[in-house]
C-alpha positions, 0 to 999 in steps of 0.5 A: 499500500502506498500513501501520500503524506499530508504536509503539517499545520497546513490550510488548504484552500479553493474556490468553489464556484457554488460555495465560495472559498472553502478551507481545510486544515491538514490535521483533520485530513489524514494521508490519503492511499495512493495505491492499494495493497493489490496494486490498484489505484485508489480513488482520490488518486485516479481522479486527480490523474485521469483529470489532468491528463484529459485537461479537464477544466470544471469538476462539477459533483455533489457536495458528499464529495467536497471532503476529497477536495482537499486531498486532491488539490494537494495531489494536483500540486505534488504532481505539479498539475493545474488544479480544475475549477470545482463546483459542490452541488447540493444533494437531491432529496426526496420528499421525506427530506433524505437523500433521494434513492430507489425507495422513493421511485424511479431513479435511472433515465431509462425508468423515467422513459418507461414511465412515459415522461417525455425527454424535454419535460425532464431536463427541464425540471432536473435543471430547475433542482438548486437553480432558478432561471429567475421570474415565474417562468418554469418551462423553458427549452432546453437551449434557453436553459443553456443561455441561462444557466451559471454555476454561480447562480445555483443554491446551496440548500438541498434541493426536493425532488417533487414528483407532482411537479415533473408530473405538471411540467411533463403535462405542458409537454405533453400538449406540444407533440403533434398528434402522430407524434403522440400516439407513437410514443403512446403506442407501446402502452396501447400494445401492451394493454392489448387494445392495438394488435397491429401497427398499420398505418390505419391503426396509427392514424387511428391512435393520432386522431384520438390523442387530444381526448387524452393529452390534456388529462394524463400527466404521462404518456402510459397513462393515455392507453388506459384514459382512452380504454373506453374507445377499445373495451365497449361491450354493448351487451354489458352496457345495456345490462347496467342499470343506469343505461337501463333507466335512460333508456326507458325514458320517453323518447330515448330509443328514438333519439338514439335511432336518429343518430345511428342514421345520422352517423351511418355515413360518418366514416370516423367521428370527431367533436365537430361531427358529433354536434353537427349530428346531434344537431340533426338529431334534435332537429328530427326528434325535437328532443333537447337537453338532458332529453337528447343528451342523455341518450346518446352520451357515452356511459363509462 
């Protein structure tokens, strides 16, 4: 084992872009291991040599590494390397104010992706943990975040990872993609739910057409399939057997309204909001029914 002899009675000082001037007395540092007994270099020695040879100019890391910095500064001096600029960021905490870990939920980009968070939303939210661009705006595209960001503006206090705030940001970005793009993102979830058995152009076109029904009411892409499940699992026989449906069907004039609507929709290839409103208006004219007597019979009851 090889150790580095730390000089005695000295104050090690370095400038931190986040915390300003930081000082350590060598009496509390101890002689760090450079090479372990098995011949492998220790962390502090390896990162100093690696960063110096790669000409790293800035080292940005968590505040839990700040105690390693005085040892590394001394090693930079001993090896006659130019030390990089250091910036130690506050840790991100979970809702219970303990260090973020797997018990708080997703911990990798892949997990967030599989749960339906958009890359733009995750980048936007993470950029705001411990840093603020100023003003009330909390949703900014990556180029604007990069333009405004400065390490000197990062706060000292630990940030709390709030899933609800991330969901709010994600909802904003879910309204940005085109219908076709959102349908492509949601398609794997429709496939896994068994709602779609193929990925043909016709299926994609239909999914794209119904995206507006869900995009404004869900937090994540994976929720879209569940929100639109009623379009795929409707069973007329099951619906007619429900007490609330039977109550509507037994209302005076209800079956007449349903029959009129069926005639109106017979020649409609794909129903949308405008076509439904037009059809409902014609049913109103044909039957003379209005208000609840018109809309109760033709409304989809979940």
